[in-house]
C-alpha positions in Angstrom: 51.5 -88.7 -20.2 49.8 -85.8 -22.1 53.2 -84.4 -22.9 54.1 -87.8 -24.5 51.2 -87.5 -27.1 52.2 -83.8 -27.9 55.9 -84.6 -28.7 56.0 -85.6 -32.3 59.4 -87.4 -31.7 57.7 -89.8 -29.5 55.5 -92.9 -30.3 52.9 -93.8 -27.6 51.4 -97.4 -27.5 48.7 -98.8 -25.2 48.3 -102.3 -23.9 44.8 -103.7 -23.9 43.2 -107.1 -23.7 41.8 -108.8 -26.8 38.1 -108.1 -26.9 38.3 -105.3 -24.4 40.2 -102.5 -26.1 38.5 -99.8 -24.1 40.4 -100.5 -20.9 44.0 -99.5 -21.1 46.3 -101.8 -19.0 49.4 -99.8 -19.6 51.2 -97.3 -21.8 54.6 -96.9 -23.3 56.3 -94.0 -24.9 59.3 -94.6 -27.2 61.6 -92.6 -29.4 63.4 -94.1 -32.3 67.1 -93.3 -32.1 69.7 -94.1 -34.9 70.6 -97.5 -33.6 68.2 -98.4 -30.7 64.8 -97.8 -29.3 64.6 -95.4 -26.3 61.8 -95.9 -23.7 60.8 -92.5 -22.5 58.0 -93.7 -20.2 56.4 -97.0 -19.2 53.2 -96.8 -17.1 50.9 -99.4 -15.5 47.2 -98.5 -15.1 46.6 -97.8 -11.4 44.7 -101.0 -11.0 47.8 -102.9 -12.2 50.1 -101.6 -9.3 50.7 -103.0 -5.9 49.5 -106.0 -4.1 45.9 -105.8 -5.4 46.9 -105.5 -9.0 44.5 -107.1 -11.6 47.3 -108.2 -14.0 51.0 -109.1 -13.4 53.6 -108.4 -16.1 52.1 -105.3 -17.7 55.4 -103.3 -17.6 57.4 -106.3 -18.7 55.0 -106.9 -21.7 55.5 -103.2 -22.7 59.3 -103.5 -22.4 59.2 -106.7 -24.5 57.1 -104.7 -27.1 59.9 -102.1 -27.3 62.4 -105.0 -27.7 60.4 -106.5 -30.5 60.1 -103.2 -32.2 63.8 -102.8 -32.0 64.3 -106.1 -33.7 61.7 -105.1 -36.4 63.6 -101.9 -37.1 66.8 -103.6 -37.6 68.4 -102.6 -34.1 69.0 -106.2 -32.9 66.7 -105.7 -29.9 68.7 -102.9 -28.3 66.6 -100.7 -26.0 67.8 -97.9 -23.7 66.2 -96.1 -20.8 66.9 -94.0 -17.7 66.0 -95.6 -14.4 65.5 -94.2 -10.9 68.5 -95.3 -8.8 66.3 -97.4 -6.4 65.0 -99.4 -9.5 68.3 -100.2 -11.2 68.8 -103.6 -9.4 65.1 -104.5 -10.1 65.4 -103.8 -13.8 68.7 -105.7 -13.9 67.0 -108.8 -12.4 63.6 -108.7 -14.0 64.5 -107.4 -17.5 68.2 -108.4 -17.8 69.1 -104.8 -18.3 72.6 -103.5 -17.8 73.4 -100.3 -15.9 75.8 -98.2 -17.9 76.1 -95.3 -15.4 74.1 -92.3 -14.3 70.8 -94.3 -14.2 71.2 -95.2 -17.8 70.4 -98.7 -18.7 70.4 -100.9 -21.8 68.7 -104.0 -22.8 71.1 -106.0 -25.1 70.3 -108.6 -27.8 70.4 -111.6 -25.4 68.1 -110.0 -22.9 65.8 -108.6 -25.6 65.4 -112.1 -27.1 64.5 -113.5 -23.6 61.9 -110.8 -23.1 60.3 -111.2 -26.5 60.2 -115.0 -26.0 58.6 -114.6 -22.6 55.8 -112.3 -23.6 55.2 -113.2 -27.3 54.2 -116.5 -28.7 55.7 -116.0 -32.1 54.9 -118.6 -34.9 
C-alpha cells in the first residue's frame, strides 16, 4: 500500500467508523481516468477477512464509494478494475461487474446505482 501513497496519480481513501477514526477498516486506491474511475487496489483490514471478520461488507462499501465518486465526477458511475481470474465470478455476483476480457472488469451505471443505494443512505 505504501506505493499507492507515493504515486501522485492515485488517490487513497480509508474507511473508518464514525467516532473511531483511528482504526482503519479498509483502504481503496483509485485513479481518475478521462471517463471513469479506476480501482487500483481495495484492501480489507486483516481483522475483516475470513470467518472471524469483525465487519461484513467493507470491500463492497469501498467499491460503492468509487461508484459514488464516479457519479460525482460526471462519469455516470462507471468504474473499472483488474480482477484475479478466480474472483471474476465473485465480482460479477456481488458487485454486478461485467468481465470484458483479460481479467478486466467494469461496473456500469445500473450496477453502480445499485451499489450506491445499498451502501449509502442518501437524502
